[in-house]
ZAGUZA-935950 format. One line per field, with one value per residue (C-alpha): x, y, z. Coordinates in pm, whole numbers, plus 32768, in hexadecimal, padded with zeros to 4 digits. Layout:
BEGIN
u (X, ...) .
v (Y, ...) .
w (Z, ...) .
***
This chain:
BEGIN
u (6B30, 6A77, 6997, 694D, 6A04, 68DB, 679F, 6664, 65DA, 6707, 6725, 67DC, 692D, 693D, 6A3A, 69F8, 6B0C, 6B58, 6AD1, 6987, 697B, 69B0, 6895, 67B7, 67FA, 67DE, 6723, 65BA, 64CB, 65D7, 6515, 63DB, 649E, 653D, 6486, 6466, 6594, 666D, 6601, 6643, 67A6, 67DF, 677A, 6885, 6990, 6953, 6918, 6A13, 6B28, 6AF5, 6B81, 6CDF, 6CE0, 6D75, 6D9C, 6D12, 6C63, 6BAA, 6B43, 6ABC, 69D2, 6971, 6923, 67A2, 6724, 673C, 667A, 6783, 66A8, 65A1, 6471, 638F, 6219, 61B6, 612B, 6266, 631D, 6235, 62CE, 62AB, 614D, 60E8, 607F, 60DD, 6172, 609C, 6087, 60D9, 61D5, 6251, 60FD, 60AB, 60AE, 6026, 60EB, 6098, 6106, 624E, 6290, 623C, 6327, 643C, 6403, 63F9, 6546, 660D, 671E, 6722, 689E, 692D, 6A92, 6AB7, 6A79, 6B95, 6B6A, 6C51, 6BC4, 6AA2, 69F2, 69E1, 6A99, 6A0C, 6AF2, 6A3E, 68E5, 6863, 6732, 67E1, 6875, 6734, 6677, 67A2, 67AC, 6632, 6628, 673D, 66AD, 6556, 65E4, 666B, 67D4, 6883, 68D7, 69C1, 697E, 6AB4, 6A90, 6B70, 6A62, 693B, 6893, 688F, 67E0, 6714, 6771, 66FD, 6820, 679C, 662B, 6554, 6460, 6404, 6377, 634A, 6352, 63D2, 6452, 62F0, 62D7, 640C, 6381, 6247, 6318, 63ED, 62B7, 6224, 6365, 633B, 6414, 63EF, 6426, 62BD, 623A, 6324, 62B8, 614C, 6187, 6270, 61E8, 61B3, 610D, 60AD, 6063, 6026, 6104, 60A3, 5F37, 5EAA, 5F6F, 5F57, 5F71, 60BF, 6162, 609A, 618F, 614A, 6233, 6249, 62F9, 635E, 63D6, 6549, 656E, 6437, 649E, 65E3, 655B, 6451, 6535, 661B, 64FC, 64A3, 6600, 6614, 64CB, 6549, 65AE, 6703, 6794, 6897, 6900, 6A53, 6B28, 6C6E, 6D3B, 6D87, 6EDF, 6F3E, 6E84, 6EF9, 6F23, 6F61, 704C, 6F4C, 6EF2, 6DC5, 6D76, 6DB7, 6D48, 6DB7, 6EBB, 6E69, 6F45, 6F89, 6FE5, 6EB1, 6E6C, 6D09, 6CEA, 6BD5, 6BBF, 6B05, 6B4C, 6A84, 6B36, 6A45, 6B36, 6A74, 6B43, 6C3A, 6D47, 6E66, 6D5B, 6DC8, 6CDF, 6D15, 6C90, 6D27, 6EA0, 6E97, 6E8F, 6E60, 6E7B, 6D10, 6C05, 6AFA, 6AFA, 6B68, 6BBD, 6D11, 6D5C, 6DA5, 6F27, 6FDC, 6EBF, 6F14, 707E, 700E, 6F28, 7032, 712C, 701F, 7028, 6EF0, 6EDE, 6E6E, 6E1F, 6D9C, 6C3D, 6BB5, 6A65, 69E9, 68E0, 6854, 684B, 6749, 6691, 65C5, 6450, 641A, 64DE, 641E, 630C, 6204, 6115, 61F4, 6202, 6113, 608E, 60B0, 5FAD, 5FA7, 5E92, 5D4F, 5D31, 5E54, 5EFA, 5FE5, 6132, 60EC, 5FF4, 5FCE, 5EA9, 5F37, 604A, 5F56, 5F5B, 5E98, 5F3F, 5F0E, 5FC8, 60B7, 60D2, 620E, 6248, 62CA, 63AB, 648F, 65EE, 660E, 66FC, 67C6, 67E8, 686D, 6962, 69F5, 6A32, 6AD5, 6BB4, 6C35, 6C41, 6DB6, 6D80, 6CC2, 6D7D, 6D00, 6D34, 6E6B, 6F06, 6F6B, 6E62, 6E3B, 6D46, 6C00, 6AC5, 695E, 68D1, 6768, 67A5, 688C, 6918, 6884, 69C7, 69A0, 6844, 68AC, 69CF, 6916, 67C9, 6843, 6704, 6630, 65C6, 6582, 6570, 6472, 64EA, 641F, 641F, 63DD, 63CA, 64B9, 63E2, 62B2, 6367, 6484, 64B8, 65A5, 652D, 65D5, 6607, 65D5, 666E, 6779, 68A2, 69E6, 6B5E, 6B8D, 6C4C, 6B81, 6BC2, 6AFB, 69E8, 6912, 6922, 68B1, 6788, 6719, 66F7, 65C6, 6469, 63EA, 6547, 65C7, 6604, 6642, 672C, 6802, 682B, 6902, 69D3, 69C5, 6ADB, 6B56, 6BDE, 6CCE, 6CF2, 6D6D, 6C97, 6CBE, 6C3A, 6B22, 6B7B, 6C69, 6B1F, 6A2C, 68BD, 68A6, 6994, 6A8F, 6BEA, 6C89, 6DDF, 6D8B, 6C82, 6B94, 6BF3, 6AD2, 6ACE, 6986, 691D, 69EF, 6B2B, 6AA1, 6A89, 6918, 6876, 6733, 66A4, 65B6, 66BF, 6797, 667A, 661D, 6783, 67A4, 6674, 66FC, 685E, 67EE, 6705, 6819, 6920, 683E, 681F, 69A1, 69B8, 68A1, 68BC, 6765, 66C3, 6740, 6664, 668F, 659B, 65A0, 659C, 6444, 63A5, 63E9, 6486, 6577, 65D1, 6613, 66EA, 67B7, 67E6, 684A, 6952, 69E6, 69F5, 6A53, 6BA5, 6B0B, 6BE7, 6ADE, 69D6, 68C2, 6757, 6620, 653A, 63FB, 64A1, 65B4, 64AD, 6430, 6305, 6274, 6113, 611D, 6209, 6100, 60ED, 5F94, 6001, 6159, 60D9, 603F, 6191, 6275, 61CD, 61BD, 6335, 6373, 62AC, 637A, 64B4, 6437, 640D, 6297, 61F3, 60B7, 5FD3, 6048, 602A, 5EC3, 5E63, 5EF3, 5E45, 5CF6, 5D35, 5D80, 5C50, 5B74, 5C11, 5BDC, 5A80, 5A32, 5AC8, 59EB, 58BB, 58F5, 591D, 57D8, 56E9, 5617, 5533, 5436, 546D, 533A, 53B3, 53F8, 5572, 5598, 54D0, 55A5, 56E4, 567B, 560B, 575A, 5819, 58AD, 5795, 5683, 5576, 557E, 549E, 552D, 55C4, 5554, 544D, 5534, 569C, 577F, 5801, 595E, 5901, 5874, 59A9, 5A8D, 59F6, 5ACF, 59BC, 5967, 5A1F, 59CA, 5936, 5839, 57D0, 57C0, 56DA, 55E0, 55FF, 56CF, 5814, 58C1, 590A, 5A81, 5B62, 5BBA, 5D1E, 5CAE, 5B95, 5C92, 5D6E, 5C42, 5BEB, 5D4E, 5D54, 5BFF, 5C48, 5DA2, 5D5F, 5DC1, 5F04, 5F67, 5F27, 5FFC, 6111, 6110, 612E, 6261, 62FF, 62BD, 6352, 6485, 64C5, 64F1, 6622, 66AF, 66AD, 6792, 68A9, 6A12, 6B10, 6BFF, 6D67, 6D01, 6E35, 6DAA, 6EF8, 6EC9, 6D84, 6E22, 6CC4, 6CB0, 6D46, 6E76, 6DC0, 6CAA, 6DAE, 6E54, 6D08, 6C7A, 6DAC, 6DB1, 6C40, 6C17, 6AA0, 69DC, 68D1, 68A9, 67BA, 68CB, 69C7, 68D5, 68CE, 6A43, 6AAE, 6B77, 6AD7, 6A04, 68E1, 69BD, 6AA9, 698B, 6924, 6A90, 6A82, 693D, 69C2, 6AFE, 6A36, 6946, 6A7F, 6B17, 69D2, 69C4, 6B2A, 6ADF, 69BB, 6A8A, 6B9C, 6A9D, 6A17, 6B7B, 6BCC, 6A8F, 6ACB, 6C35, 6BC1, 6AC3, 6BDD, 6CB7, 6B90, 6B4E, 6CB8, 6CCF, 6B93, 6C15, 6D68, 6CB5, 6BDC, 6D05, 6DBB, 6C9D, 6C7D, 6DEF, 6DE3, 6CAB, 6D66, 6E98, 6DD8, 6CF0, 6D08, 6DAB, 6CBA) .
v (E730, E81A, E8B5, EA28, EA50, EA92, E9EB, EA65, EAEA, EBCE, ED2D, ED54, EDA9, EC8C, EB7F, EA07, E937, E7D5, E74D, E800, E784, E61C, E644, E6D6, E5BE, E49B, E51B, E4EA, E540, E553, E45A, E533, E666, E5B6, E594, E436, E46D, E46A, E306, E28D, E31C, E294, E13C, E155, E190, E049, DF80, DF22, E00B, E0FC, E0A4, E136, E27D, E2A7, E41C, E561, E5BA, E468, E497, E5F2, E55F, E420, E497, E499, E5EB, E5F7, E6D5, E7D9, E8FA, E8D8, E7FA, E84C, E85C, E725, E5C9, E526, E5DA, E573, E4FE, E3A6, E3F9, E436, E5AC, E6B8, E801, E93A, E9DE, EB44, EB3E, EC9E, ED3C, EC7F, ED5B, EC64, EB69, EA47, EB09, EB70, EA0C, E999, EAA4, EA34, E8CB, E923, E9C5, E89C, E854, E701, E6E6, E591, E53A, E42F, E523, E5D5, E736, E7D8, E749, E7F3, E7F9, E97D, EA84, EBDE, ECF1, EE12, EE1E, EF62, EF61, EEC0, EDB9, ED60, ED39, EC71, EB86, EB4B, EB19, EA14, E955, E94F, E8A0, E791, E805, E7E8, E94F, EA19, EB89, EC34, ED89, EE82, EEAB, EDDD, EF08, EFD4, EEE2, EF99, F0E1, F228, F312, F425, F486, F368, F361, F259, F2AF, F3F1, F429, F2F1, F265, F1F5, F135, F083, F02D, EFA0, EED2, EE46, EDEB, ED44, EC70, EC06, ED0A, EDA9, EF30, EF6D, EE93, EF3D, F09C, F044, EFBC, F0D6, F20F, F359, F408, F3B6, F4A4, F474, F566, F5CF, F56A, F670, F5DB, F492, F33E, F2F7, F3FF, F3C9, F39E, F320, F3A0, F326, F3BE, F29B, F266, F21A, F153, F080, F047, EFB7, EEEB, EE51, EDFE, ED53, EC84, EC21, EBB2, EAEA, EA31, E9D5, E86F, E827, E978, E9BF, EB0F, EB58, EC86, ECBF, ED97, ECFA, ED6B, EC76, EBC3, EA62, E9F3, E898, E832, E85F, E9BF, E958, E9E4, E8F2, E9C2, EADF, EB13, EBF8, ECF2, EBED, EAE0, EA12, E976, E93B, E877, E885, E869, E9BE, EAFE, EC44, ED8A, EE94, EF7A, F0BC, F1ED, F11A, F0C0, F1A2, F29D, F3F2, F4EE, F660, F77D, F8BC, F888, F76D, F604, F4AD, F351, F2CE, F238, F2F6, F3D5, F2F4, F1BC, F14F, F12C, EFE8, EFDC, EEF1, EE91, EF9B, EF1C, EDBD, EE11, EEED, EDCC, ED02, EDFF, EEC7, F043, F114, F282, F374, F404, F4E8, F50E, F5CB, F5E1, F70C, F762, F6D3, F7BB, F79F, F7AE, F840, F97F, F9BD, FAC6, FA07, FB2F, FBEC, FAB5, FA2D, F8D7, F7C1, F6AA, F55B, F4F1, F485, F38A, F2A4, F1CF, F0AD, F041, EED0, EE06, ED18, ED8A, ECD4, EDD8, EF00, EF92, F0D0, F1C7, F325, F415, F52D, F67D, F701, F876, F974, FA9E, FB60, FBF3, FD69, FE75, FE4A, FCCE, FD20, FE24, FD44, FC3D, FD22, FDB0, FC5E, FB93, FB6D, FAA8, F98C, F853, F87E, F9FE, F9F2, F906, F7E6, F6F5, F6BB, F59A, F5D3, F5F0, F5A3, F690, F65F, F693, F7AF, F84D, F99D, FA47, F9B0, FA3A, FB93, FB92, FAE7, FBA2, FCF9, FDA5, FCE9, FDB8, FC83, FB05, FA1F, F964, F843, F7D1, F662, F58A, F461, F389, F382, F377, F458, F5CF, F5C2, F681, F659, F7B2, F74A, F820, F8AA, F7CB, F884, F85B, F98A, F96F, F911, FA67, FB08, FA0B, FA71, FBE2, FB79, FAB3, FBD2, FCBB, FBDE, FC50, FB7E, FB08, FC4A, FB97, FA39, F945, F86E, F6F2, F677, F74F, F72D, F688, F618, F4B4, F451, F2E1, F1E2, F15D, F084, F0F3, F002, EFCA, EEC6, EDED, ED56, ED74, EC72, ED47, EC34, ECBD, EC7C, EC2D, EB3D, EA39, EA28, EB90, EC89, EDFE, EEA9, EFF6, F124, F064, F07E, F1FA, F21D, F2E9, F292, F180, F11D, F0F7, F030, EF41, EF02, EEAD, EDD7, ECFD, ECC4, EC84, EB92, EAD2, EAA5, EA4A, E938, E8D3, E8B5, E7F2, E6F8, E6F4, E795, E886, E9EA, EB14, EBFE, ED28, EDE9, EF65, EF7D, EE9A, EF4C, F06E, EF7C, EF03, F06E, F0A8, EF72, EFCD, F133, F0B8, EFB5, F082, F1DA, F243, F2F5, F3E1, F482, F3DF, F34D, F38E, F2F1, F3EE, F3AD, F461, F34F, F257, F277, F198, F223, F219, F09A, F092, F111, F0C5, F029, EF1E, EEC1, ED82, ED23, ED64, ECBD, EBCA, EAB6, EAE8, EAD6, E99F, E8FB, E949, E8BE, EA19, EA0C, E90B, E84C, E92C, EA6D, E9CF, E957, EAC4, EB42, EA45, EA9C, EC0B, EBDC, EB06, EC12, ED2A, EC62, EC11, ED81, EDF5, ECFE, ED71, EED9, EE8A, EDC0, EE7A, EF73, F093, F14D, F2BA, F32C, F276, F330, F2F8, F369, F4A4, F4FA, F4C1, F5A0, F6AC, F6AB, F6C0, F7FA, F8DA, F842, F75D, F6DE, F5FA, F4A1, F444, F2D9, F203, F153, F143, F03F, F079, F07F, F1A4, F25E, F21C, F2A7, F3FB, F4E1, F544, F3D0, F2ED, F19B, F259, F2E7, F18B, F10E, F231, F1BF, F04C, EFFB, EFAA, EE63, EE19, EE3B, EEBD, F026, EFD9, EEE0, EFC8, F0DB, EFFA, EF9E, F11D, F172, F05A, F0C9, F248, F226, F0FE, F1A9, F241, F0FA, F02D, F122, F116, EFA0, EF97, F07B, EF9B, EE60, EF0C, EF8B, EE48, ED79, EE4A, EEBE, ED65, ECD6, EC23, EC8F, EB63, EB49, EB94, EC77, ED40, EEA2, EF1C, EE4A, EEF9, F012, F0B4, F120, F263, F23E, F2CD, F1D2, F0B3, F11A, F147, EFFD, EF48, EFD5, EFAA, EE4F, EE65, ED20, EDAD, EEB3, EF6C, EF90, EFEE, F10B, F1A2, F1C1, F325, F378, F270, F311, F280, F26E, F18D, F0AD, F085, F022, EF23, EE94, EE6D, EDC9, ECDB, EC7E, EC44, EB6C, EAA0, EA70, EA00, E911, E896, E860, E7B8, E6CC, E66F, E62D, E553, E498, E453, E3E3, E2FF, E261, E22E, E186, E0A5, E043, DFF9, DF21, DE68, DE35, DDB2, DCC6, DC3C, DC07, DB50, DA65, DA1F, D9C8, D8E7, D82B, D7EF, D763, D661, D5F4, D479, D424, D3C6) .
w (7ACA, 79FC, 7B0A, 7AEF, 7C49, 7D23, 7DB0, 7D09, 7E52, 7E89, 7DF1, 7CA0, 7D46, 7E41, 7E1B, 7E41, 7EE4, 7E65, 7FA8, 7F78, 7E0F, 7E8E, 7F8C, 7E7A, 7D9E, 7E96, 7FC4, 8034, 7F1D, 7E0C, 7D3F, 7D48, 7CD9, 7BAC, 7A5E, 79CC, 78F2, 7A2C, 7A81, 7918, 7925, 7A8B, 7A0F, 78FE, 7A01, 7AB4, 796E, 7857, 7800, 76E0, 758F, 7551, 74A5, 735A, 7315, 73A5, 7259, 7265, 73D0, 737A, 726A, 7301, 7467, 74AD, 7532, 76AC, 779B, 7814, 7880, 7992, 7960, 7833, 786B, 77AA, 77F8, 7781, 789E, 79BC, 7B02, 7B9C, 7C0B, 7AA7, 7AF6, 79FE, 7A72, 7A53, 78F8, 7983, 7A98, 7A89, 7AB6, 7BFD, 7D3A, 7E39, 7F05, 7E19, 7CE9, 7D8C, 7DF1, 7C93, 7C0B, 7CDE, 7C83, 7B0C, 7B1C, 7BB6, 7AB4, 7A06, 79CF, 7A14, 7A88, 797C, 7864, 77B3, 784C, 7747, 760D, 755D, 7414, 740A, 74E3, 74EF, 7574, 760E, 76B8, 7625, 754B, 742D, 750A, 75BA, 7476, 73DE, 7501, 7514, 7394, 73A8, 74C2, 742E, 72FE, 73E0, 7407, 7556, 7590, 7679, 76B4, 773B, 77C7, 7883, 7990, 79F4, 7A88, 793E, 7858, 7744, 77E9, 7748, 778A, 76B3, 767F, 7728, 75FE, 74F1, 739A, 72CA, 7156, 709B, 71EF, 724F, 7104, 7163, 72C1, 7216, 7126, 7241, 72FB, 71BE, 71B8, 7325, 73C1, 751B, 7504, 74AB, 75C8, 76C7, 7651, 766A, 77C8, 784F, 77B4, 7866, 7746, 75D9, 74BA, 733F, 7278, 7115, 715D, 7073, 6F49, 6E94, 6F35, 6E92, 6F7E, 70B6, 71D8, 7336, 7440, 75B1, 76D3, 77B0, 7913, 78E6, 7A24, 79F6, 7888, 78EE, 7A07, 792E, 7814, 7903, 7982, 781E, 77DA, 790B, 78AD, 774A, 771A, 7679, 76F7, 77F6, 7875, 78F1, 795B, 78B1, 77C4, 7672, 7602, 74E0, 73C8, 7394, 7232, 719C, 7090, 6F7F, 6FC9, 7098, 71F7, 7316, 7440, 751F, 763C, 775C, 7817, 7931, 783E, 782E, 76C8, 765E, 751E, 740D, 728E, 7287, 7343, 7334, 73A0, 7425, 74DD, 74CA, 752D, 7608, 7515, 7584, 7606, 7674, 7723, 7703, 77E5, 7760, 775A, 785F, 77E0, 787C, 77E9, 77FC, 771F, 77EA, 7910, 7A34, 7962, 78EC, 7779, 76C1, 7684, 7590, 74B1, 73AE, 739C, 736F, 7248, 71A5, 71B4, 70FC, 6FE4, 7037, 6FFC, 7129, 7159, 725D, 7298, 73A7, 7444, 7586, 7687, 773F, 78B2, 799D, 7A86, 7BC0, 7B76, 7CC7, 7C6C, 7B27, 7B1D, 7A4A, 7A4E, 794C, 786D, 7766, 77B9, 76B7, 7722, 7689, 7597, 763E, 7515, 756A, 7462, 747A, 73E6, 7405, 733A, 7456, 752F, 7659, 7664, 7681, 77E7, 780D, 7902, 798C, 78B9, 7925, 786C, 77CB, 77BF, 76BF, 76E1, 75F8, 75E3, 761B, 759C, 76E4, 7695, 753A, 75A8, 76C9, 75C1, 74C8, 75C5, 7633, 74E8, 7510, 764F, 759C, 7518, 73B2, 737D, 7465, 736E, 744F, 73DB, 726A, 7259, 71A3, 7272, 720C, 710A, 7170, 72EB, 72FF, 743E, 74B5, 744B, 72E8, 72D7, 732F, 7233, 7115, 7139, 71AF, 7127, 7213, 734A, 7419, 7410, 74B8, 75EF, 767B, 77EB, 77F9, 7938, 7952, 7A46, 7B19, 7C67, 7C38, 7C0D, 7AE1, 79B1, 7852, 77A8, 7634, 752F, 761F, 7607, 7622, 763D, 7716, 7865, 7997, 7A3A, 7926, 78F7, 7A27, 79BF, 7866, 78DC, 79B2, 787E, 7818, 788D, 79AB, 7A04, 7AAA, 7BEE, 7B70, 7C0E, 7B32, 7B8D, 7A75, 7991, 7812, 7769, 7608, 75CD, 74BD, 745A, 735D, 724C, 7116, 6FD1, 6F7C, 6E13, 6EA8, 6EE2, 6DF2, 6E00, 6F18, 6FE4, 6FD0, 6F99, 6E3E, 6EC9, 6FEC, 6FD2, 70F9, 7177, 717A, 71CC, 7249, 72DA, 730E, 72B3, 714E, 7161, 71AD, 72C1, 738A, 7447, 732E, 7227, 731B, 7376, 7207, 71AE, 72E6, 728C, 7126, 71A0, 72AD, 71C6, 70C5, 71CD, 7235, 70C3, 709F, 71E3, 7194, 7012, 6FF7, 6F00, 6F0D, 6F42, 6E20, 6DF4, 6CAE, 6CA5, 6C0B, 6D0E, 6E62, 6F03, 6FAA, 6E46, 6DE8, 6F23, 6EDD, 6D6B, 6DB2, 6EB9, 6DD0, 6C96, 6D0C, 6DA5, 6ECD, 6F96, 707B, 7158, 7095, 70ED, 7053, 6F9F, 6ED0, 6DB0, 6D9D, 6D1E, 6BB8, 6C02, 6D48, 6CD1, 6CD5, 6E12, 6F0E, 707E, 7059, 6F6D, 7007, 7087, 6F35, 6E88, 6F89, 7073, 6F6D, 6F39, 70AE, 70BD, 6FB0, 7073, 71C2, 7261, 7289, 7375, 7342, 7416, 7370, 7219, 726E, 72D0, 7189, 70B0, 7164, 7121, 6FB7, 6F7F, 7033, 6F56, 6E0E, 6E71, 6EBA, 6D6E, 6CB9, 6D7E, 6D2B, 6BC1, 6BA4, 6C90, 6BF0, 6C86, 6BCC, 6B6E, 6C45, 6D78, 6EB1, 6EA1, 6D3B, 6D81, 6EB4, 6DEF, 6CD0, 6DC7, 6E6A, 6D2A, 6C96, 6C0F, 6CE0, 6C64, 6AFD, 6A2D, 6A29, 68D5, 68EE, 6998, 6A7F, 6B09, 6B9B, 6CF4, 6C54, 6B81, 6CA7, 6D80, 6C70, 6C97, 6D6A, 6E62, 6EAC, 6F9D, 7041, 716C, 707B, 6FFF, 7171, 71C8, 70CB, 7121, 6FF3, 70A6, 7084, 71FB, 71D7, 72DC, 72B6, 722F, 7137, 70C0, 7097, 6FC5, 6EE4, 6EBE, 6E5C, 6D61, 6CC8, 6CBD, 6C26, 6B50, 6A01, 6A8B, 6B37, 69FE, 692E, 6A1C, 6A39, 68BD, 68D5, 69D3, 6909, 67D1, 687E, 6945, 6807, 6795, 68E1, 6980, 6875, 6920, 68E4, 68DB, 69EC, 699E, 6873, 67EF, 67DA, 6752, 6621, 65C6, 64F4, 64BE, 6622, 6696, 6777, 68B0, 6878, 6861, 699F, 6A5F, 69E3, 6A41, 6BA0, 6BE7, 6B39, 6B0B, 6AE1, 69FD, 68E7, 69C7, 6ADB, 69CD, 6951, 6AB8, 6AED, 6AF1, 69C4, 68E1, 67DA, 670B, 65E4, 66AE, 670B, 65A3, 654C, 6672, 65ED, 6487, 6515, 65E3, 64C2, 63D5, 64DF, 6501, 6388, 6375, 6492, 63C5, 628D, 635F, 63F3, 629D, 621C, 6350, 6326, 61B2, 61FB, 6310, 621A, 6116, 6212, 628B, 611A, 60DA, 6210, 61AF, 6044, 60CA, 61BE, 609D, 5FC2, 60DD, 6129, 5FB4, 5F96, 60C7, 603E, 5EFB, 5FA1, 6069, 5F57, 5F04, 5DA6, 5C98) .
***
């Protein structure tokens, strides 16, 4: 039936025959391997026949959630003996843990279930697809994750790293909504560093180098343990659409049809992907992986606009052939930080060093001499590449005045010799790439393991989606990740979580997850995608948010975890930890505000001596701890040193400190957000005729009609729409509201007149009847 096609004790690529499947389902010990839900379903097979189905849409909405993945670690899922599975299976290294892991991964698909009917189908198992599938299944939707390769789930084909400026804020926000990318990075990291640590907390950025093989393996294990989730290998080539422009499912290359009222496309660089190495080209989504063919044509036939983008990845070299004595070591931070707010996901590991080298004059000369050999400068690839992650030839051309550029050597795993050469992606022919690498100090005798390449692929401009990432043309169809024109694992994961949660809302008639621009970086990302006609890969930057002071990493859970709880993305245990944290933070803020220390106390004297200009006479008799903590030379560690700490965890204490030190700035920006939100969140009626608003410029009418913004704020951020156009639009909306009000009053008065006339007629008729039947005098 719906089995993954292998026993859970076999390696990932091993096939499982039907005979083996029958033995696994009915042989000795089968009942001990199955969760209790299996017995309930089996009982229904021998009982009365199920009720006759009426329609597919009704089946989708009425069907109770079914455990589709492997068994979840909860008391409800205990076996016949009443024992619960271990809470941490993947981390077990002993024989017992291995057996438990095998047992937990036994699929719970049943022959009587409709294998091809789901609530949500997610196409693609990259970072967007994994988050989408997990979010949908957490909301109770029966979910299918369809991927080209089960061995490349959550693969990191470019730099195996998570985080960085603005990207780390996205990871924290995804985690605050119950996502997985932060937990995986905390579990699989090789090195962690905080970027911009010398600047303010609004731009602090955590970055983790990860083990790409371990990351993929752990994410697959996580997916297989998720209830309501089925993983299957296949290439989606067609989107099935119903008669009312609603999605009905997908069809694969081999003709299989999977039906669902919600479909999320997360195709990455695979839609009509084409790899380039110099003048040589190969149809592929990534090196060694076939592209997805046919899906672009299916979407074009449905009326969607498509375009082409380009990205690239550098060569991988053998670490054993690198002379590290000539390189500058870049060790990780001793003071480790975490992406996830869940302390259960924090796994301390030994860190590995990265290394720094630089380009030389020989590097630059070799590139200049062979620019005509690259796809971009040779003229045979015209697609736009990422502005903020340029190839080495782009750097040499754009910044010709620079004598050298930094190049980082970053390990790709703990148990393999492959090293990622960051900042050195190129489209040069393979025959020149080794010579180019050997111009770098420390790499004079390096061996190249994989060549660099550029990849060109189809994408769909995201203005065709609304702020839930549901397409405007087809109900229930969602786009997420690089198909929307973004670049980066973090941007993809953030979109995937939002799209998956909203796909489940469509399938189950639930509340949709909508995040305003001013409330999160994720909201900013979605707003930018939906309101800008982007024609180059989009990367999240802190400068893209107007409200970054209130959108810090430390308060991501305070901003978003309550929203995730309302949408069913946060479980009870995680919610309990969050409420405990918030209670402790509020108590600590209250304690700092109300606790006073005398000016002649040891702590005050030490703080005054440490301040600028040395010791000064106190200006008052006492200070509150809040006033002391607000001083730049004081932190929570200072209060702890004098026995005045609040006993919080380090991360909670840091959140309190940021809130106290930046209280004035934060309060001012929160006021700005509230002021802007009132006007910018004003709804624009559906079906508005922009061509009839004569006060708008012609360009603005065309852009607004094309982008169809939902709010005035979205309209204001569309390229080509000026502040004067927005003022005209606001006036038009206000006049329309007043006319509606006048019309309502007139209709109300007319209705009252008609009612009075009817009552008068009834009264007259009753009087006439009473006179006609009255007895004669």
